[in-house]
C-alpha positions as a Markdown table, in Angstrom:
| # | Residue | x | y | z |
|---|---|---|---|---|
| 1 | Met | 29.4 | 93.1 | 119.6 |
| 2 | Ser | 26.1 | 91.4 | 118.7 |
| 3 | Leu | 25.9 | 88.1 | 116.9 |
| 4 | Thr | 24.2 | 89.7 | 114.0 |
| 5 | Ala | 27.0 | 92.2 | 113.6 |
| 6 | Leu | 29.6 | 89.5 | 114.0 |
| 7 | Leu | 28.0 | 87.3 | 111.3 |
| 8 | Gly | 26.9 | 90.2 | 109.1 |
| 9 | Val | 23.4 | 89.0 | 108.8 |
| 10 | Ser | 20.0 | 90.2 | 110.0 |
| 11 | Arg | 18.3 | 89.4 | 113.3 |
| 12 | Thr | 15.6 | 87.6 | 111.2 |
| 13 | Ser | 18.2 | 85.3 | 109.7 |
| 14 | Val | 19.6 | 84.4 | 113.1 |
| 15 | Asn | 16.1 | 83.8 | 114.5 |
| 16 | Ala | 15.3 | 81.5 | 111.6 |
| 17 | Trp | 18.5 | 79.5 | 112.1 |
| 18 | Val | 17.7 | 79.1 | 115.8 |
| 19 | Ala | 14.2 | 78.0 | 115.1 |
| 20 | Asn | 15.4 | 75.5 | 112.4 |
| 21 | Tyr | 18.0 | 74.1 | 114.8 |
| 22 | Leu | 15.5 | 73.7 | 117.6 |
| 23 | Ala | 13.1 | 71.9 | 115.4 |
| 24 | Asp | 15.5 | 69.7 | 113.5 |
| 25 | Gly | 18.9 | 69.8 | 115.1 |
| 26 | Arg | 22.0 | 70.2 | 112.9 |
| 27 | Asp | 20.0 | 68.9 | 109.9 |
| 28 | Gly | 17.8 | 72.0 | 110.2 |
| 29 | Leu | 20.7 | 74.2 | 109.4 |
| 30 | Leu | 21.4 | 72.4 | 106.0 |
| 31 | Asp | 20.3 | 74.1 | 102.8 |
| 32 | Lys | 17.0 | 72.8 | 101.6 |
| 33 | Pro | 16.1 | 72.2 | 98.0 |
| 34 | Lys | 14.9 | 75.4 | 96.3 |
| 35 | Ser | 11.6 | 75.5 | 94.5 |
| 36 | Gly | 11.2 | 77.1 | 91.1 |
| 37 | Arg | 11.2 | 76.4 | 87.4 |
| 38 | Pro | 13.6 | 73.6 | 86.4 |
| 39 | Asn | 16.5 | 74.4 | 84.1 |
| 40 | Gln | 15.5 | 74.1 | 80.5 |
| 41 | Leu | 19.1 | 73.6 | 79.3 |
| 42 | Ser | 20.9 | 70.3 | 79.3 |
| 43 | Pro | 24.2 | 70.1 | 81.3 |
| 44 | His | 26.0 | 70.1 | 77.9 |
| 45 | Gln | 24.2 | 73.3 | 76.8 |
| 46 | Leu | 24.9 | 75.0 | 80.1 |
| 47 | Glu | 28.6 | 74.2 | 79.7 |
| 48 | Gln | 28.6 | 75.6 | 76.2 |
| 49 | Leu | 26.8 | 78.8 | 77.4 |
| 50 | Lys | 29.3 | 79.2 | 80.2 |
| 51 | Lys | 32.2 | 78.9 | 77.8 |
| 52 | Phe | 30.6 | 81.4 | 75.3 |
| 53 | Ile | 30.0 | 83.9 | 78.1 |
| 54 | Glu | 33.6 | 83.6 | 79.4 |
| 55 | Lys | 35.0 | 84.0 | 76.0 |
| 56 | Asn | 32.8 | 86.9 | 74.9 |
| 57 | Ala | 31.9 | 88.7 | 78.1 |
| 58 | Ile | 34.0 | 91.7 | 77.1 |
| 59 | Lys | 33.0 | 92.8 | 73.6 |
| 60 | Gln | 35.5 | 94.4 | 71.3 |
| 61 | Asp | 33.3 | 97.5 | 70.9 |
| 62 | Gly | 32.5 | 97.7 | 74.6 |
| 63 | Gly | 29.2 | 97.0 | 76.4 |
| 64 | Arg | 27.7 | 93.9 | 77.6 |
| 65 | Leu | 26.4 | 90.7 | 76.0 |
| 66 | Ile | 22.7 | 90.9 | 75.0 |
| 67 | Ala | 20.3 | 88.1 | 74.0 |
| 68 | Glu | 21.0 | 88.9 | 70.3 |
| 69 | Asp | 24.7 | 88.1 | 70.9 |
| 70 | Ile | 23.8 | 84.5 | 71.9 |
| 71 | Arg | 20.9 | 84.3 | 69.4 |
| 72 | Val | 18.1 | 83.9 | 72.0 |
């Protein structure tokens, strides 16, 4: 059995891990900060949104939540 099959990942991923390990040792295998747009919600707002979604994820009339449901 190949390493890629054993781990359930692509050969490209394994090659990247090996390259990172050779370049930076074990630290090279740690997750790096991701780039992208910062969150626009405060931690409190995120918690409120999470609670709302958990409470209302399954609507009485069926279907999914839409932006209108959370007044976006």
